[in-house]
C-alpha positions as CSV (number, residue, x, y, z in Angstrom):
1,M,-5.4,19.6,-14.6
2,A,-6.9,17.4,-11.9
3,F,-4.9,14.3,-11.1
4,F,-7.4,12.7,-8.7
5,T,-11.1,11.8,-8.7
6,K,-13.7,11.0,-6.1
7,E,-12.9,7.3,-6.7
8,Y,-9.6,7.9,-4.9
9,F,-11.3,8.7,-1.7
10,K,-14.1,6.2,-2.2
11,F,-11.5,3.4,-2.4
12,F,-9.9,4.2,0.9
13,S,-13.2,4.7,2.6
14,E,-14.2,1.1,1.5
15,L,-10.7,-0.2,2.4
16,E,-11.1,1.1,5.9
17,K,-14.1,-1.3,6.3
18,N,-12.4,-4.2,4.5
19,N,-8.8,-4.0,5.3
20,N,-7.7,-7.5,4.3
21,K,-5.8,-9.1,1.5
22,V,-8.9,-10.9,0.0
23,W,-10.8,-7.6,-0.5
24,F,-7.7,-5.8,-1.7
25,D,-6.9,-8.4,-4.3
26,A,-10.5,-8.4,-5.5
27,N,-10.3,-4.6,-5.9
28,R,-6.7,-4.3,-7.1
29,S,-7.6,-3.1,-10.6
30,R,-9.4,-0.1,-8.9
31,Y,-6.4,0.6,-6.8
32,E,-4.1,0.6,-9.8
33,E,-6.4,2.8,-11.9
34,F,-7.6,5.3,-9.3
35,L,-4.8,5.5,-6.8
36,K,-1.4,4.1,-7.8
37,K,-1.2,5.4,-11.3
38,P,-2.6,8.9,-10.6
39,F,-0.5,9.3,-7.4
40,K,2.7,8.3,-9.2
41,S,1.9,10.7,-12.1
42,F,1.3,13.5,-9.6
43,V,4.6,12.8,-7.8
44,E,6.4,12.8,-11.1
45,H,4.9,16.1,-12.0
46,I,5.7,17.7,-8.6
47,I,9.3,16.4,-8.9
48,A,9.7,17.9,-12.3
49,E,8.4,21.2,-11.1
50,L,10.6,21.3,-8.0
51,A,13.6,20.4,-10.0
52,K,13.3,23.5,-12.2
53,E,14.5,25.5,-9.2
54,D,16.3,22.9,-7.1
55,Y,18.8,20.6,-8.9
56,T,19.2,18.5,-5.7
57,I,15.7,17.1,-5.9
58,Y,15.7,13.3,-6.2
59,R,14.2,12.4,-9.6
60,E,13.1,8.7,-9.2
61,A,9.5,8.9,-8.3
62,S,9.0,5.2,-7.5
63,K,11.6,5.5,-4.7
64,C,9.9,8.7,-3.3
65,I,6.6,6.9,-2.8
66,F,5.9,4.9,0.4
67,R,4.4,1.4,0.0
68,I,0.8,1.0,0.8
69,N,1.6,-2.2,2.8
70,K,2.0,-1.6,6.5
71,D,4.8,-3.1,8.6
72,I,2.7,-5.1,11.1
73,R,5.5,-7.1,12.7
74,F,5.5,-5.1,15.9
75,S,2.0,-3.6,15.8
76,K,-1.1,-4.7,17.6
77,D,-3.1,-3.6,14.6
78,K,-2.6,-6.3,12.0
79,S,-4.6,-4.7,9.2
80,P,-2.2,-5.0,6.2
81,Y,-2.8,-1.7,4.3
82,K,-2.4,2.0,5.0
83,L,-5.4,4.2,4.4
84,N,-3.4,6.8,2.4
85,C,-0.7,7.2,-0.2
86,A,2.3,9.3,0.7
87,A,5.5,10.6,-0.8
88,V,8.6,12.5,0.1
89,F,10.4,15.1,-2.0
90,G,14.0,15.9,-1.2
91,K,17.6,14.9,-1.8
92,G,16.8,11.2,-1.5
93,G,13.9,8.7,-1.4
94,T,11.7,7.5,1.3
95,K,14.7,6.4,3.5
96,D,16.3,9.8,3.4
97,T,16.0,11.7,6.7
98,R,17.3,15.1,5.5
99,P,15.0,18.1,5.4
100,G,12.4,17.8,2.6
101,Y,8.7,17.9,1.7
102,F,6.2,15.3,2.7
103,F,2.8,14.7,1.2
104,H,0.0,12.5,2.8
105,L,-3.2,11.9,0.9
106,G,-5.8,9.8,2.6
107,H,-9.6,10.0,2.7
108,K,-9.6,11.4,6.2
109,E,-6.3,13.2,6.5
110,I,-4.7,15.3,3.7
111,F,-1.6,17.3,4.6
112,I,1.9,18.3,3.7
113,G,4.8,18.6,6.1
114,G,8.5,19.5,6.0
115,G,11.6,20.2,8.1
116,M,12.9,17.4,10.3
117,Y,10.6,15.2,12.4
118,S,13.1,12.8,13.9
119,P,16.6,14.3,14.0
120,S,19.3,12.4,15.9
121,K,21.0,13.9,19.0
122,E,23.9,14.9,16.8
123,E,21.6,16.5,14.3
124,I,19.7,18.4,17.0
125,E,23.0,19.8,18.3
126,K,24.0,21.0,14.9
127,I,20.6,22.6,14.3
128,R,20.8,24.3,17.7
129,Q,24.2,25.8,16.8
130,E,22.7,27.1,13.6
131,I,19.8,28.7,15.5
132,Y,22.2,30.1,18.1
133,Y,24.4,31.8,15.6
134,N,21.7,32.7,13.0
135,S,18.6,33.4,15.0
136,D,17.8,36.5,13.0
137,T,17.6,34.4,9.8
138,L,15.3,31.9,11.4
139,N,13.1,34.7,12.8
140,A,12.9,36.2,9.3
141,I,11.6,32.9,7.9
142,V,9.0,32.2,10.5
143,S,7.7,35.7,10.7
144,K,6.8,36.0,7.0
145,K,3.0,36.5,6.5
146,D,2.6,33.5,4.1
147,F,4.5,31.2,6.5
148,K,2.4,32.2,9.5
149,Q,-0.8,31.8,7.5
150,L,0.1,28.3,6.2
151,Y,2.1,26.8,9.0
152,G,1.7,29.0,12.0
153,E,5.0,28.1,13.6
154,I,7.6,25.4,13.8
155,K,6.2,22.4,15.7
156,G,7.9,19.8,17.8
157,E,8.6,18.6,21.3
158,R,11.0,20.7,23.4
159,N,13.6,19.9,25.9
160,K,13.0,21.1,29.5
161,V,16.7,20.8,30.3
162,L,19.3,22.6,28.2
163,P,23.0,23.4,28.4
164,E,23.7,26.6,30.2
165,D,24.7,28.5,27.0
166,Y,21.3,27.7,25.5
167,K,19.2,28.2,28.6
168,A,19.6,31.9,28.7
169,F,19.3,32.2,25.0
170,M,15.9,30.4,25.1
171,K,14.2,33.5,26.3
172,E,15.3,35.2,23.1
173,Q,14.8,32.2,20.8
174,P,12.4,29.5,22.1
175,Y,13.1,27.2,19.1
176,I,16.6,26.5,20.6
177,A,14.8,24.0,22.9
178,N,13.2,22.0,20.1
179,K,13.9,18.3,19.6
180,Q,11.8,18.4,16.4
181,F,11.7,21.0,13.7
182,Y,8.7,20.4,11.4
183,V,5.7,22.3,9.9
184,V,2.4,21.0,8.6
185,T,-0.7,22.3,6.9
186,S,-3.9,20.6,5.7
187,F,-5.9,20.5,2.5
188,S,-9.5,19.6,1.8
189,K,-10.8,16.9,-0.6
190,E,-12.3,19.8,-2.7
191,E,-8.8,21.3,-3.0
192,V,-7.3,18.0,-4.0
193,L,-9.9,17.5,-6.7
194,A,-9.5,21.0,-8.2
195,N,-7.6,21.6,-11.4
196,D,-5.0,23.8,-9.7
197,F,-4.1,21.5,-6.7
198,D,-0.6,21.0,-8.0
199,K,-0.1,24.8,-8.0
200,Q,-1.4,25.1,-4.5
201,L,0.9,22.3,-3.3
202,L,4.0,23.8,-5.0
203,K,3.1,27.3,-3.6
204,A,3.0,25.7,-0.1
205,F,6.3,23.9,-0.6
206,K,7.9,27.2,-1.8
207,V,6.8,28.9,1.4
208,M,8.4,26.0,3.4
209,A,11.6,26.0,1.3
210,P,13.5,28.6,3.4
211,L,13.1,26.5,6.5
212,N,14.4,23.4,4.8
213,A,17.3,25.4,3.5
214,F,18.0,26.7,7.0
215,L,18.0,23.2,8.5
216,T,20.1,21.9,5.7
217,Q,22.7,24.6,6.3
218,A,23.2,23.2,9.8
219,F,24.8,20.1,8.3
220,S,26.8,21.7,5.5
221,E,29.7,23.0,7.6
């Protein structure tokens, strides 16, 4: 079944031109009907499907969905609302930084991501150790045909300076230099409006799952 309609994208297109509280309040009923309710229903559905194979998936949808209100305290852009809905699926809610799945649905950008976008220095070191000792496992994940077709490669900034042990190993395994370990792929509006979008999303998450598991393993010892 289709969870979203063209009204979802139309609302954000209009909000971009009228990003203020007066307009939003006047159109709040549209937001509730065409964005908030269907997005939450979709998130609940995806959580339920993921939980069939992964008991660690966090079940409370409301805490997995990011607020549409922007934090404008330290931003030059004072427009109060985001131009997308977004959610995270993982072991915790929106404040959890562990490896998981991210979904961004706007009228201009539609994508999913996963892995780790902002690991701490301590987390980076643990991931590098995992890569160092289990490079073959990582290579098996990223070399799979469906992974390469959907995500291409693991993305992220890389360190130019590495410890001596890793410097030589980098020729064999370039990902040892990464400071970020994430993947991303995009969808079209037509795909989102299709009856099988939930299946497409779940299939993409399944392809991503081994990478998330690999990164999670780095913190389990």
